[in-house]
MDAnalysis code that builds the backbone (N, CA, C; Angstrom):
import MDAnalysis as mda
import numpy as np

u = mda.Universe.empty(735, n_residues=245, atom_resindex=np.repeat(np.arange(245), 3), trajectory=True)
u.add_TopologyAttr("name", ["N", "CA", "C"] * 245)
u.add_TopologyAttr("resid", np.arange(1, 246))
u.add_TopologyAttr("resname", ["MET", "GLU", "GLN", "GLY", "LEU", "ILE", "GLU", "ASN", "ASN", "HIS", "PRO", "ALA", "ASN", "TYR", "GLU", "ASP", "GLU", "VAL", "TRP", "HIS", "GLY", "SER", "GLY", "GLY", "ALA", "THR", "LEU", "ARG", "GLN", "ILE", "VAL", "PHE", "GLY", "MET", "ASN", "ASP", "GLY", "LEU", "VAL", "ALA", "THR", "VAL", "GLY", "LEU", "VAL", "ALA", "GLY", "LEU", "ILE", "PHE", "ALA", "ASP", "SER", "SER", "LYS", "GLY", "VAL", "VAL", "LEU", "GLY", "ALA", "THR", "LEU", "ALA", "ALA", "ILE", "ILE", "ALA", "ALA", "VAL", "SER", "SER", "MET", "ALA", "LEU", "GLY", "SER", "TYR", "LEU", "ALA", "THR", "GLN", "THR", "GLU", "VAL", "GLY", "TYR", "GLN", "GLN", "ALA", "GLN", "ILE", "ARG", "ARG", "GLU", "ARG", "ARG", "GLU", "ILE", "VAL", "GLU", "GLN", "PRO", "ARG", "GLU", "GLU", "LEU", "HIS", "GLU", "MET", "ARG", "GLN", "ILE", "TYR", "ARG", "GLY", "TYR", "GLY", "LEU", "SER", "GLU", "PRO", "GLU", "VAL", "ASP", "ILE", "PHE", "LEU", "SER", "HIS", "PHE", "GLN", "GLN", "ASP", "ARG", "GLU", "LEU", "TRP", "LEU", "ARG", "LEU", "MET", "LEU", "ARG", "ASP", "GLU", "LEU", "GLY", "ILE", "LEU", "PRO", "GLU", "ALA", "PHE", "GLU", "ASN", "PRO", "TRP", "LYS", "ASN", "ALA", "GLY", "LEU", "MET", "ALA", "LEU", "ALA", "VAL", "ALA", "ALA", "GLY", "SER", "LEU", "PRO", "PRO", "LEU", "LEU", "PRO", "VAL", "ILE", "PHE", "GLY", "ALA", "VAL", "PRO", "LYS", "HIS", "VAL", "PHE", "ILE", "TRP", "VAL", "LEU", "ILE", "PHE", "SER", "ALA", "ALA", "THR", "ALA", "PHE", "GLY", "LEU", "GLY", "GLY", "VAL", "THR", "ALA", "ARG", "SER", "THR", "GLU", "GLN", "ALA", "TRP", "TRP", "ARG", "SER", "ALA", "PHE", "SER", "PHE", "LEU", "ILE", "VAL", "ALA", "THR", "ILE", "ALA", "ALA", "GLY", "ILE", "GLY", "MET", "ALA", "ALA", "GLY", "SER", "LEU", "ILE", "ALA", "PRO", "LEU", "LEU", "GLY"])
u.atoms.positions = np.array([
    [6.518, 86.621, -43.900],
    [4.736, 85.845, -43.325],
    [4.535, 84.692, -43.858],
    [4.740, 84.840, -45.674],
    [4.171, 83.740, -46.038],
    [4.706, 82.240, -45.649],
    [6.202, 82.726, -45.944],
    [7.372, 81.660, -45.032],
    [6.260, 80.656, -43.598],
    [5.321, 82.055, -42.747],
    [4.860, 81.217, -41.293],
    [3.725, 80.796, -41.699],
    [3.301, 81.471, -42.751],
    [2.366, 80.631, -43.300],
    [1.982, 79.043, -44.071],
    [2.936, 78.774, -44.904],
    [3.829, 77.722, -44.962],
    [4.069, 76.254, -43.592],
    [4.917, 77.096, -42.972],
    [5.407, 76.006, -41.950],
    [4.143, 76.103, -41.058],
    [2.670, 76.801, -40.467],
    [2.522, 76.677, -39.648],
    [1.155, 75.657, -40.410],
    [0.881, 75.093, -41.704],
    [0.456, 74.484, -42.655],
    [1.345, 72.936, -42.737],
    [2.195, 72.978, -41.933],
    [2.995, 71.614, -42.053],
    [2.442, 70.917, -41.774],
    [2.626, 69.614, -41.917],
    [1.602, 68.058, -41.497],
    [1.786, 68.036, -40.244],
    [3.792, 67.734, -39.920],
    [4.087, 67.491, -38.746],
    [3.706, 68.807, -37.569],
    [3.275, 69.619, -38.077],
    [2.255, 70.368, -36.822],
    [0.900, 70.362, -36.499],
    [0.366, 69.015, -36.874],
    [-0.736, 68.541, -36.360],
    [-0.829, 67.621, -35.753],
    [0.093, 67.047, -35.093],
    [0.587, 65.858, -34.437],
    [0.115, 65.938, -33.453],
    [-0.139, 67.221, -32.615],
    [-0.700, 67.281, -31.210],
    [-2.349, 67.580, -30.891],
    [-2.648, 67.321, -32.353],
    [-4.013, 67.325, -32.845],
    [-4.909, 66.282, -31.951],
    [-6.052, 66.156, -31.250],
    [-6.227, 64.601, -30.479],
    [-6.781, 64.656, -32.683],
    [-7.570, 64.723, -33.113],
    [-7.926, 63.740, -34.215],
    [-6.837, 63.093, -35.034],
    [-5.737, 64.201, -35.008],
    [-4.870, 63.110, -36.009],
    [-3.806, 62.883, -35.246],
    [-3.941, 62.604, -34.259],
    [-3.055, 61.616, -32.729],
    [-3.089, 60.307, -33.124],
    [-2.458, 59.141, -32.029],
    [-2.990, 57.841, -32.353],
    [-4.100, 57.555, -31.408],
    [-4.726, 58.591, -30.234],
    [-5.332, 58.383, -29.415],
    [-6.652, 57.641, -29.662],
    [-6.970, 58.116, -31.325],
    [-8.141, 57.567, -32.045],
    [-8.339, 56.124, -32.292],
    [-7.145, 55.863, -32.821],
    [-6.785, 54.802, -32.778],
    [-6.403, 53.592, -32.328],
    [-5.907, 54.093, -31.104],
    [-6.170, 53.297, -29.963],
    [-7.470, 53.055, -29.430],
    [-8.068, 53.916, -28.976],
    [-9.674, 54.196, -28.774],
    [-10.007, 53.146, -29.499],
    [-10.639, 53.117, -30.779],
    [-11.030, 51.899, -31.517],
    [-10.838, 50.720, -31.380],
    [-9.238, 50.507, -31.336],
    [-9.357, 49.134, -30.786],
    [-9.301, 48.525, -29.627],
    [-9.595, 49.392, -28.646],
    [-10.313, 49.006, -27.154],
    [-11.623, 48.884, -27.318],
    [-11.980, 50.001, -27.407],
    [-13.646, 49.636, -27.762],
    [-14.192, 48.799, -28.647],
    [-13.587, 48.272, -30.240],
    [-14.059, 47.269, -30.749],
    [-13.602, 46.413, -29.987],
    [-12.641, 45.673, -29.200],
    [-11.722, 44.888, -29.160],
    [-12.728, 44.723, -27.522],
    [-12.572, 45.570, -27.015],
    [-13.565, 44.557, -25.531],
    [-15.544, 44.755, -25.886],
    [-15.948, 45.433, -26.868],
    [-17.590, 45.324, -27.222],
    [-17.367, 43.443, -27.944],
    [-16.394, 43.071, -28.920],
    [-16.347, 42.239, -29.441],
    [-16.545, 40.809, -28.118],
    [-15.101, 41.187, -26.907],
    [-15.211, 39.664, -26.739],
    [-16.280, 39.788, -25.512],
    [-17.279, 41.477, -24.875],
    [-18.259, 41.027, -24.054],
    [-19.391, 39.990, -24.985],
    [-19.871, 40.773, -26.173],
    [-20.469, 40.366, -26.608],
    [-20.935, 38.687, -27.508],
    [-19.666, 38.712, -27.401],
    [-19.428, 37.149, -27.590],
    [-19.329, 35.761, -26.557],
    [-19.008, 36.666, -25.305],
    [-18.818, 35.663, -24.277],
    [-20.433, 35.764, -23.777],
    [-20.815, 36.597, -22.941],
    [-21.851, 37.114, -22.744],
    [-23.535, 36.134, -23.494],
    [-22.793, 35.815, -24.793],
    [-23.844, 35.253, -25.417],
    [-23.924, 33.930, -25.392],
    [-22.375, 33.843, -25.242],
    [-22.481, 32.230, -25.354],
    [-22.171, 31.426, -23.862],
    [-22.071, 31.907, -22.681],
    [-22.584, 31.648, -21.182],
    [-23.763, 31.881, -21.447],
    [-24.246, 32.885, -21.873],
    [-25.989, 32.267, -21.461],
    [-26.546, 31.300, -21.547],
    [-25.689, 30.719, -23.661],
    [-26.398, 29.844, -23.968],
    [-26.108, 28.339, -23.648],
    [-24.850, 28.000, -22.849],
    [-24.652, 27.480, -22.387],
    [-25.240, 27.082, -20.898],
    [-25.415, 28.243, -20.080],
    [-26.132, 27.787, -18.939],
    [-27.420, 27.370, -19.300],
    [-28.246, 28.118, -19.715],
    [-29.480, 27.670, -20.590],
    [-29.505, 26.575, -21.339],
    [-28.365, 26.039, -21.445],
    [-28.601, 24.740, -22.105],
    [-28.522, 23.398, -21.019],
    [-27.634, 23.855, -19.774],
    [-27.722, 23.570, -18.311],
    [-26.369, 22.554, -18.341],
    [-25.863, 23.016, -18.498],
    [-24.380, 22.686, -19.218],
    [-24.079, 22.883, -17.185],
    [-22.852, 22.042, -17.515],
    [-22.018, 21.770, -15.753],
    [-20.919, 22.971, -15.737],
    [-20.673, 23.897, -14.963],
    [-19.730, 24.159, -14.791],
    [-18.528, 24.247, -15.678],
    [-17.870, 22.719, -15.330],
    [-16.603, 22.659, -15.655],
    [-17.006, 22.628, -17.789],
    [-18.181, 22.613, -18.433],
    [-18.739, 22.619, -19.347],
    [-18.688, 23.935, -20.073],
    [-18.927, 25.087, -19.358],
    [-18.885, 26.143, -18.955],
    [-17.982, 26.861, -19.733],
    [-16.742, 26.731, -18.158],
    [-16.526, 27.271, -17.965],
    [-14.807, 27.027, -19.431],
    [-15.058, 25.099, -19.666],
    [-13.900, 25.110, -20.469],
    [-14.093, 25.399, -22.126],
    [-15.582, 25.412, -22.599],
    [-16.136, 25.822, -23.923],
    [-15.751, 27.320, -23.879],
    [-15.773, 28.330, -22.534],
    [-15.860, 29.564, -22.542],
    [-14.207, 29.587, -23.166],
    [-13.739, 28.940, -22.101],
    [-12.276, 29.585, -22.377],
    [-11.417, 29.320, -23.662],
    [-11.692, 28.090, -23.422],
    [-11.806, 27.847, -25.483],
    [-11.946, 29.170, -26.849],
    [-13.219, 29.189, -26.435],
    [-13.795, 30.114, -27.008],
    [-13.488, 32.015, -26.985],
    [-13.122, 32.173, -26.231],
    [-12.019, 33.690, -25.574],
    [-10.314, 33.148, -26.254],
    [-10.129, 32.015, -25.798],
    [-8.372, 31.992, -26.460],
    [-8.341, 32.559, -28.020],
    [-9.546, 31.705, -29.159],
    [-9.832, 31.298, -30.086],
    [-10.266, 32.779, -30.632],
    [-10.787, 33.599, -30.201],
    [-11.471, 34.998, -30.300],
    [-10.460, 36.013, -30.049],
    [-9.471, 35.706, -28.994],
    [-7.991, 36.906, -29.305],
    [-7.600, 36.628, -29.717],
    [-6.556, 35.200, -30.212],
    [-5.959, 35.335, -31.494],
    [-6.601, 35.584, -32.633],
    [-8.048, 35.224, -33.427],
    [-8.415, 35.404, -34.306],
    [-8.621, 37.464, -34.452],
    [-8.754, 37.882, -33.426],
    [-9.560, 39.338, -33.549],
    [-7.896, 40.655, -33.414],
    [-6.857, 39.753, -32.612],
    [-5.086, 40.112, -32.464],
    [-4.825, 40.352, -34.396],
    [-4.691, 38.895, -34.797],
    [-4.202, 38.547, -35.816],
    [-5.015, 39.468, -37.247],
    [-6.370, 39.214, -37.020],
    [-7.407, 40.624, -37.772],
    [-7.105, 41.821, -37.624],
    [-6.807, 42.292, -36.600],
    [-6.114, 43.484, -36.452],
    [-4.655, 44.044, -37.058],
    [-4.029, 42.792, -36.703],
    [-2.632, 43.203, -37.394],
    [-2.488, 43.223, -38.900],
    [-3.440, 42.238, -39.303],
    [-2.858, 41.817, -41.076],
    [-3.842, 43.230, -41.652],
    [-4.557, 44.007, -40.970],
    [-5.817, 45.295, -41.168],
    [-4.660, 46.320, -41.353],
    [-5.009, 46.329, -40.424],
    [-3.498, 47.454, -40.071],
    [-2.089, 47.177, -41.241],
    [-1.678, 46.608, -41.156],
    [-0.303, 46.016, -42.271],
    [-0.493, 46.809, -43.461],
    [-1.919, 46.367, -43.937],
    [-2.209, 46.305, -45.300],
    [-2.576, 48.036, -45.865],
    [-3.787, 48.401, -44.567],
    [-4.015, 49.937, -45.198],
    [-2.214, 50.864, -44.803],
    [-1.820, 50.338, -43.590],
    [0.000, 50.986, -44.297],
    [0.584, 50.926, -45.939],
    [0.592, 49.767, -45.953],
    [1.053, 48.909, -47.236],
    [0.783, 49.765, -48.236],
    [-0.668, 50.161, -48.115],
    [-1.583, 51.248, -49.283],
    [-1.449, 52.436, -49.478],
    [-1.226, 53.455, -47.962],
    [-0.572, 54.343, -48.102],
    [0.636, 54.820, -48.632],
    [1.663, 54.005, -47.751],
    [3.391, 53.942, -48.897],
    [3.407, 53.594, -49.915],
    [2.452, 52.687, -50.684],
    [2.456, 52.847, -52.413],
    [1.750, 53.677, -52.563],
    [0.790, 55.037, -51.724],
    [0.239, 56.389, -52.435],
    [1.677, 56.807, -52.296],
    [2.025, 56.664, -51.483],
    [3.030, 57.877, -51.275],
    [4.392, 57.519, -51.961],
    [4.637, 56.412, -52.693],
    [5.570, 56.446, -53.377],
    [5.386, 56.994, -54.635],
    [4.470, 57.110, -55.079],
    [3.423, 57.226, -56.651],
    [3.827, 58.280, -56.216],
    [3.081, 59.201, -55.653],
    [2.924, 60.739, -55.624],
    [4.106, 61.172, -55.390],
    [5.257, 60.624, -54.940],
    [7.169, 61.154, -55.606],
    [7.425, 60.667, -56.421],
    [6.912, 59.608, -56.980],
    [7.758, 59.375, -58.360],
    [6.615, 60.576, -59.494],
    [5.474, 60.972, -59.013],
    [4.552, 61.158, -60.115],
    [5.035, 63.222, -59.762],
    [5.820, 63.803, -58.783],
    [6.416, 64.979, -58.768],
    [8.266, 65.231, -59.471],
    [8.085, 64.364, -59.768],
    [9.971, 63.552, -60.332],
    [9.595, 64.177, -62.324],
    [8.860, 63.072, -62.530],
    [8.119, 63.151, -63.550],
    [7.227, 63.696, -64.126],
    [5.673, 64.339, -63.701],
    [5.033, 64.895, -64.415],
    [4.770, 66.562, -63.182],
    [5.826, 66.909, -62.918],
    [5.779, 68.131, -62.180],
    [4.468, 69.062, -62.863],
    [4.270, 69.247, -63.414],
    [3.388, 70.319, -63.903],
    [1.654, 70.250, -63.800],
    [1.968, 68.544, -63.800],
    [0.716, 68.606, -63.761],
    [0.241, 68.360, -62.387],
    [0.984, 68.124, -61.725],
    [0.460, 67.998, -60.052],
    [0.609, 69.145, -59.676],
    [1.194, 70.235, -59.614],
    [1.258, 71.353, -59.792],
    [0.210, 71.881, -59.777],
    [-0.537, 71.487, -61.229],
    [-1.920, 71.965, -61.737],
    [-3.402, 71.117, -60.502],
    [-2.642, 69.927, -60.241],
    [-3.733, 69.458, -58.835],
    [-3.228, 70.691, -57.611],
    [-2.468, 70.895, -57.012],
    [-2.462, 71.698, -56.051],
    [-2.973, 72.991, -56.083],
    [-3.100, 73.316, -57.611],
    [-3.162, 75.091, -57.750],
    [-5.074, 74.983, -57.805],
    [-5.227, 73.629, -57.954],
    [-7.151, 73.010, -58.010],
    [-7.431, 73.261, -56.357],
    [-6.384, 72.676, -55.652],
    [-7.365, 72.273, -54.127],
    [-7.175, 73.684, -53.683],
    [-5.799, 74.167, -53.776],
    [-5.747, 75.830, -53.240],
    [-6.778, 76.997, -53.238],
    [-7.515, 76.749, -54.829],
    [-8.288, 77.383, -55.087],
    [-9.442, 76.769, -54.451],
    [-9.970, 75.759, -54.083],
    [-11.099, 75.624, -53.377],
    [-10.898, 75.521, -52.019],
    [-10.006, 76.013, -51.427],
    [-9.521, 76.360, -50.001],
    [-9.881, 78.377, -50.112],
    [-10.458, 78.770, -51.225],
    [-11.226, 79.831, -51.272],
    [-9.034, 81.225, -51.507],
    [-8.544, 80.538, -51.552],
    [-6.962, 81.560, -51.895],
    [-6.975, 82.125, -52.711],
    [-6.329, 82.831, -52.841],
    [-6.194, 83.611, -54.503],
    [-5.120, 83.294, -55.407],
    [-5.242, 83.937, -56.529],
    [-3.929, 83.612, -57.400],
    [-2.491, 83.773, -56.411],
    [-2.388, 85.086, -56.215],
    [-1.211, 85.452, -56.005],
    [-0.663, 84.443, -54.383],
    [-1.619, 84.080, -53.677],
    [-1.320, 83.668, -52.679],
    [-0.934, 81.969, -52.773],
    [-2.210, 81.533, -53.679],
    [-1.431, 80.011, -54.415],
    [0.000, 80.223, -55.598],
    [0.085, 81.177, -56.229],
    [1.417, 81.222, -56.696],
    [2.584, 81.203, -55.534],
    [2.675, 81.843, -54.508],
    [3.174, 81.350, -53.359],
    [3.951, 80.162, -53.298],
    [2.359, 79.635, -53.093],
    [2.519, 78.161, -52.542],
    [3.203, 77.312, -53.363],
    [2.874, 77.302, -54.590],
    [3.851, 76.054, -55.707],
    [5.321, 76.556, -55.569],
    [5.088, 78.156, -55.841],
    [6.821, 78.297, -55.833],
    [7.890, 78.107, -55.331],
    [7.129, 77.599, -53.205],
    [7.725, 77.332, -52.771],
    [8.079, 75.394, -52.860],
    [6.746, 75.429, -53.209],
    [6.870, 73.732, -53.548],
    [8.350, 73.521, -54.301],
    [8.344, 73.771, -55.462],
    [9.035, 73.782, -56.808],
    [10.460, 73.631, -55.646],
    [10.588, 75.080, -54.711],
    [12.011, 74.769, -53.700],
    [11.887, 74.106, -53.279],
    [11.207, 73.268, -52.112],
    [11.014, 71.666, -51.516],
    [9.988, 71.120, -52.149],
    [10.402, 70.190, -52.877],
    [9.586, 69.100, -53.494],
    [9.257, 68.113, -51.908],
    [10.453, 68.517, -50.765],
    [9.834, 67.096, -49.750],
    [8.163, 67.841, -49.039],
    [8.421, 69.253, -49.239],
    [7.331, 69.779, -48.651],
    [6.055, 69.908, -49.373],
    [7.073, 69.556, -50.676],
    [5.266, 69.137, -51.345],
    [4.832, 68.006, -51.484],
    [5.482, 66.978, -51.633],
    [4.781, 66.126, -51.315],
    [4.359, 65.529, -49.749],
    [4.658, 66.449, -48.890],
    [3.919, 66.011, -47.470],
    [2.764, 66.941, -47.660],
    [2.709, 68.080, -48.220],
    [1.194, 68.771, -48.508],
    [0.630, 68.310, -49.266],
    [1.124, 67.574, -50.330],
    [-0.080, 67.004, -51.839],
    [-0.354, 65.763, -50.986],
    [0.141, 64.661, -50.220],
    [-0.535, 63.408, -49.503],
    [-1.697, 64.216, -48.621],
    [-1.416, 65.358, -47.677],
    [-2.655, 65.996, -47.164],
    [-3.648, 66.147, -47.745],
    [-2.990, 67.449, -48.397],
    [-4.859, 67.904, -49.112],
    [-4.923, 67.155, -50.281],
    [-4.174, 66.463, -50.990],
    [-4.794, 65.343, -51.603],
    [-5.656, 64.384, -51.143],
    [-4.995, 63.584, -50.501],
    [-5.194, 62.355, -50.507],
    [-5.702, 61.979, -48.636],
    [-4.960, 63.347, -48.171],
    [-5.507, 63.124, -46.540],
    [-4.467, 62.074, -46.187],
    [-3.077, 61.600, -46.614],
    [-2.048, 60.914, -45.801],
    [-1.657, 61.528, -44.800],
    [-1.251, 61.486, -43.284],
    [-0.142, 62.079, -42.716],
    [0.616, 60.538, -42.378],
    [1.724, 60.618, -43.168],
    [3.121, 59.847, -42.926],
    [3.256, 59.615, -41.311],
    [3.243, 60.125, -40.486],
    [3.473, 60.904, -39.063],
    [2.273, 59.937, -38.185],
    [1.367, 59.568, -38.442],
    [0.218, 59.094, -37.900],
    [-0.056, 58.042, -37.897],
    [0.837, 57.102, -39.301],
    [0.582, 55.721, -40.046],
    [0.905, 54.751, -38.116],
    [-0.563, 54.012, -37.947],
    [-0.811, 53.421, -36.744],
    [0.571, 52.691, -37.076],
    [1.097, 51.486, -36.075],
    [1.772, 50.306, -35.528],
    [1.001, 49.247, -35.715],
    [1.333, 48.211, -36.987],
    [0.261, 46.319, -36.756],
    [0.570, 46.375, -35.509],
    [1.897, 45.916, -35.065],
    [1.864, 45.273, -33.290],
    [1.599, 46.302, -32.806],
    [1.105, 47.138, -32.189],
    [0.842, 47.447, -31.072],
    [-0.983, 47.778, -31.512],
    [-1.142, 47.690, -32.578],
    [-2.581, 47.752, -32.457],
    [-3.360, 46.057, -32.578],
    [-2.159, 44.892, -32.913],
    [-2.885, 44.067, -32.350],
    [-2.393, 43.650, -30.754],
    [-1.820, 43.636, -30.412],
    [-1.693, 43.561, -28.861],
    [-2.525, 44.190, -28.623],
    [-3.086, 45.299, -28.469],
    [-4.160, 46.828, -27.848],
    [-5.306, 45.344, -28.205],
    [-5.184, 45.314, -29.872],
    [-6.909, 44.538, -29.645],
    [-6.962, 43.110, -28.356],
    [-6.048, 41.561, -28.460],
    [-5.861, 41.178, -27.210],
    [-6.227, 42.129, -26.285],
    [-5.978, 42.486, -26.076],
    [-5.999, 42.852, -24.735],
    [-7.376, 43.041, -24.059],
    [-7.891, 43.558, -25.202],
    [-9.539, 44.232, -25.277],
    [-9.942, 43.856, -25.575],
    [-10.421, 42.391, -25.918],
    [-10.912, 41.184, -26.209],
    [-10.809, 40.860, -25.051],
    [-10.107, 39.782, -24.317],
    [-9.731, 39.410, -22.733],
    [-10.212, 39.803, -22.167],
    [-10.130, 41.441, -22.345],
    [-10.458, 41.901, -21.185],
    [-12.252, 42.136, -20.849],
    [-12.825, 42.539, -22.174],
    [-14.081, 42.517, -22.441],
    [-14.814, 41.268, -22.666],
    [-14.384, 39.686, -22.059],
    [-14.985, 38.876, -22.057],
    [-14.497, 38.013, -20.807],
    [-13.920, 38.959, -19.774],
    [-14.018, 38.524, -18.555],
    [-15.051, 38.615, -17.125],
    [-15.819, 40.264, -17.742],
    [-16.691, 39.695, -17.218],
    [-17.994, 38.561, -16.895],
    [-18.538, 38.689, -18.269],
    [-19.359, 37.535, -17.733],
    [-19.054, 36.126, -17.153],
    [-17.887, 36.141, -17.441],
    [-17.070, 34.723, -17.081],
    [-17.008, 34.557, -15.355],
    [-16.803, 36.304, -14.991],
    [-16.001, 35.774, -13.427],
    [-17.232, 35.208, -12.544],
    [-18.322, 35.317, -12.666],
    [-19.551, 34.296, -11.992],
    [-19.404, 33.413, -11.698],
    [-19.687, 33.132, -12.782],
    [-19.522, 31.586, -13.099],
    [-18.124, 30.866, -12.276],
    [-17.143, 31.610, -12.255],
    [-16.169, 30.599, -11.687],
    [-16.176, 30.628, -10.396],
    [-16.783, 31.904, -9.918],
    [-16.918, 31.600, -8.578],
    [-18.078, 31.079, -8.446],
    [-19.369, 30.741, -8.763],
    [-20.354, 30.345, -8.095],
    [-19.693, 28.785, -8.503],
    [-20.957, 28.145, -7.525],
    [-20.851, 26.708, -7.452],
    [-21.843, 26.537, -8.869],
    [-23.178, 26.509, -9.190],
    [-23.815, 26.068, -10.530],
    [-24.070, 27.613, -10.691],
    [-23.991, 27.385, -12.620],
    [-24.313, 27.832, -13.254],
    [-25.444, 29.273, -12.666],
    [-26.054, 28.247, -13.251],
    [-27.970, 28.685, -12.966],
    [-27.753, 29.632, -12.038],
    [-27.093, 29.369, -11.008],
    [-27.435, 29.909, -9.891],
    [-26.852, 31.637, -9.541],
    [-26.608, 31.469, -10.527],
    [-25.299, 33.153, -10.806],
    [-25.623, 33.418, -11.706],
    [-26.431, 33.315, -12.993],
    [-26.948, 33.433, -13.750],
    [-27.302, 35.204, -13.904],
    [-28.222, 35.614, -13.200],
    [-28.048, 36.991, -12.468],
    [-27.083, 37.824, -12.511],
    [-25.237, 37.522, -11.832],
    [-24.976, 37.896, -11.871],
    [-23.801, 37.931, -13.366],
    [-24.206, 36.796, -14.208],
    [-23.386, 37.125, -15.238],
    [-23.985, 38.349, -16.014],
    [-25.313, 38.580, -16.045],
    [-26.275, 39.558, -16.436],
    [-25.763, 40.990, -15.727],
    [-25.295, 40.915, -14.530],
    [-25.460, 41.965, -14.023],
    [-23.825, 42.903, -14.389],
    [-22.830, 41.484, -13.831],
    [-21.577, 42.307, -14.743],
    [-21.066, 42.227, -15.640],
    [-21.916, 41.607, -16.943],
    [-22.095, 42.386, -18.492],
    [-22.655, 43.148, -18.610],
    [-23.775, 43.848, -17.712],
    [-24.383, 45.119, -18.190],
    [-23.609, 46.375, -17.587],
    [-22.807, 45.925, -16.737],
    [-22.577, 46.938, -15.880],
    [-20.936, 47.528, -16.820],
    [-20.200, 46.736, -17.414],
    [-19.292, 46.534, -18.362],
    [-19.061, 47.469, -19.540],
    [-20.971, 47.084, -20.345],
    [-20.845, 47.385, -21.391],
    [-21.608, 49.073, -21.143],
    [-22.360, 49.368, -20.284],
    [-22.743, 50.601, -19.441],
    [-21.345, 50.971, -19.518],
    [-20.315, 50.855, -18.687],
    [-19.463, 51.899, -18.674],
    [-18.442, 52.139, -20.019],
    [-18.696, 50.797, -20.409],
    [-17.904, 50.706, -22.066],
    [-18.338, 51.771, -22.702],
    [-19.667, 52.307, -22.770],
    [-20.379, 52.669, -23.558],
    [-20.053, 54.697, -23.539],
    [-19.754, 53.994, -21.803],
    [-19.864, 56.256, -21.188],
    [-19.043, 56.975, -21.274],
    [-17.005, 55.746, -21.416],
    [-16.153, 55.655, -21.782],
    [-15.947, 56.239, -23.144],
    [-16.766, 55.885, -24.351],
    [-16.723, 56.193, -25.707],
    [-17.193, 57.390, -26.025],
    [-18.180, 57.771, -25.176],
    [-18.847, 59.029, -24.833],
    [-18.260, 60.197, -25.208],
    [-17.179, 60.206, -23.973],
    [-16.122, 61.250, -24.426],
    [-15.259, 61.448, -24.602],
    [-15.174, 60.520, -25.981],
    [-13.985, 60.579, -27.267],
    [-15.328, 61.174, -28.409],
    [-16.824, 61.009, -28.248],
    [-17.434, 61.075, -29.715],
    [-18.589, 62.514, -29.823],
    [-18.236, 63.064, -28.022],
    [-19.249, 64.049, -27.999],
    [-20.705, 63.352, -27.858],
    [-20.670, 62.580, -27.707],
    [-22.226, 61.909, -27.855],
    [-22.516, 62.219, -26.348],
    [-23.762, 62.265, -25.851],
    [-24.846, 62.471, -24.591],
    [-24.015, 60.430, -23.886],
    [-23.640, 60.771, -22.162],
    [-22.862, 59.838, -22.178],
    [-23.975, 58.516, -21.993],
    [-25.184, 58.678, -21.299],
    [-26.120, 57.775, -21.180],
    [-27.003, 57.519, -22.810],
    [-26.509, 57.956, -23.262],
    [-26.936, 57.868, -24.988],
    [-25.950, 56.386, -25.410],
    [-24.516, 56.687, -25.008],
    [-23.643, 55.647, -25.731],
    [-23.555, 54.727, -24.300],
    [-23.755, 54.755, -23.339],
    [-24.111, 54.145, -22.296],
    [-25.035, 53.184, -22.890],
    [-25.871, 53.570, -23.447],
    [-27.533, 52.546, -23.399],
    [-27.225, 51.855, -24.808],
    [-26.656, 52.343, -25.078],
    [-26.694, 52.206, -26.737],
    [-25.426, 50.260, -26.562],
    [-24.299, 50.645, -25.434],
    [-23.526, 49.115, -25.404],
    [-24.505, 48.396, -24.734],
    [-25.209, 49.103, -23.799],
    [-25.715, 48.123, -23.147],
    [-27.273, 47.210, -23.592],
    [-27.666, 48.042, -24.962],
    [-28.635, 47.331, -25.760],
    [-28.739, 46.380, -26.719],
    [-26.531, 46.049, -27.424],
    [-25.969, 45.062, -27.831],
    [-26.234, 44.349, -27.136],
    [-24.846, 44.546, -26.040],
    [-24.650, 43.144, -24.659],
    [-26.151, 42.119, -24.487],
    [-27.627, 43.194, -24.407],
    [-28.857, 42.492, -24.448],
    [-29.215, 41.802, -25.285],
    [-28.992, 42.114, -26.158],
    [-29.580, 41.093, -27.392],
    [-28.590, 40.070, -27.915],
    [-27.413, 40.568, -27.453],
    [-26.306, 39.012, -27.522],
    [-27.246, 38.163, -26.626],
    [-26.985, 38.349, -25.204],
    [-27.304, 37.389, -23.956],
    [-28.622, 36.760, -24.366],
    [-29.863, 37.612, -25.004],
    [-31.244, 37.212, -25.311],
    [-31.009, 36.242, -26.546],
    [-30.200, 36.073, -27.528],
    [-30.198, 35.142, -28.856],
    [-28.994, 33.927, -28.147],
    [-28.258, 34.121, -26.598],
    [-27.650, 33.027, -26.488],
    [-28.730, 32.417, -25.473],
    [-29.642, 32.792, -24.892],
    [-30.906, 31.701, -24.251],
    [-31.682, 31.677, -24.779],
    [-31.899, 32.016, -26.170],
    [-33.178, 31.369, -26.716],
    [-32.415, 30.202, -27.703],
    [-31.057, 30.472, -27.975],
    [-30.301, 28.870, -28.614],
    [-30.065, 28.153, -27.566],
    [-29.585, 28.302, -26.230],
    [-29.331, 27.779, -25.533],
    [-30.793, 26.751, -25.168],
    [-31.999, 27.723, -25.088],
    [-33.252, 27.050, -25.062],
    [-33.809, 26.026, -25.675],
    [-33.485, 25.973, -27.047],
    [-33.452, 25.481, -27.902],
    [-32.824, 24.117, -28.245],
    [-31.360, 24.040, -28.351],
    [-30.961, 23.027, -28.294],
    [-30.155, 22.468, -27.040],
    [-30.600, 23.060, -26.044],
    [-31.009, 21.194, -24.558],
    [-31.733, 20.148, -25.486],
    [-32.933, 20.613, -25.151],
    [-33.935, 19.266, -25.784],
    [-34.091, 18.673, -27.123],
    [-32.731, 19.181, -28.040],
    [-32.464, 18.384, -28.976],
    [-30.670, 17.711, -28.809],
    [-30.863, 17.845, -27.530],
    [-29.473, 17.175, -26.955],
    [-30.097, 16.379, -26.179],
    [-30.889, 16.417, -26.005],
    [-31.028, 15.584, -24.846],
    [-30.569, 15.403, -23.641],
])
């Protein structure tokens, strides 16, 4: 019975749980990237249009900004993930070393943790006795229960960078499509707003499925952010255009 209890609490058995898998990290990359690409692009396009820029200028400046944003966000995601994984791996090495060099202190820490879970002293003794026989299990449970680290859930820096790049590019495209297919940027500005609003609304609705938030509330929050970005862009374009003659 005790063996079954230990095995059922083994960190590897949590991989099938949604909140311990890689789905949350993937969704974070997609939502963050698309939202960043959408907000930045709609603000830039709106500003350029209200500065009375030509179609060539709007397309050229926006495409250059998108390429820069995709590169910057992908690199930032890679470095952030790599740094986080490196830190967690250092924590694992430290805990592994302390189990060998300071086993009594580490067992005492685990005793306090399991007491906090409400286990009785005999139950805690069963766990600690098993740990001394299986140091690898001891390490894994210490990482999970003391530090909240699950090695099998480490994120891949290259995967996150790729997802971020695709997400930023995908989010940046809707505000630019009307300009690409339109003759005069100002004449299609309403479609820039419509495409951007629809994308923001849809992105918010999709996000609500994983956050258990009301879909309309999440959708409107994304829509409001995109609207603010467009407003700032329009205001900046209107103010800057006269200064540039």
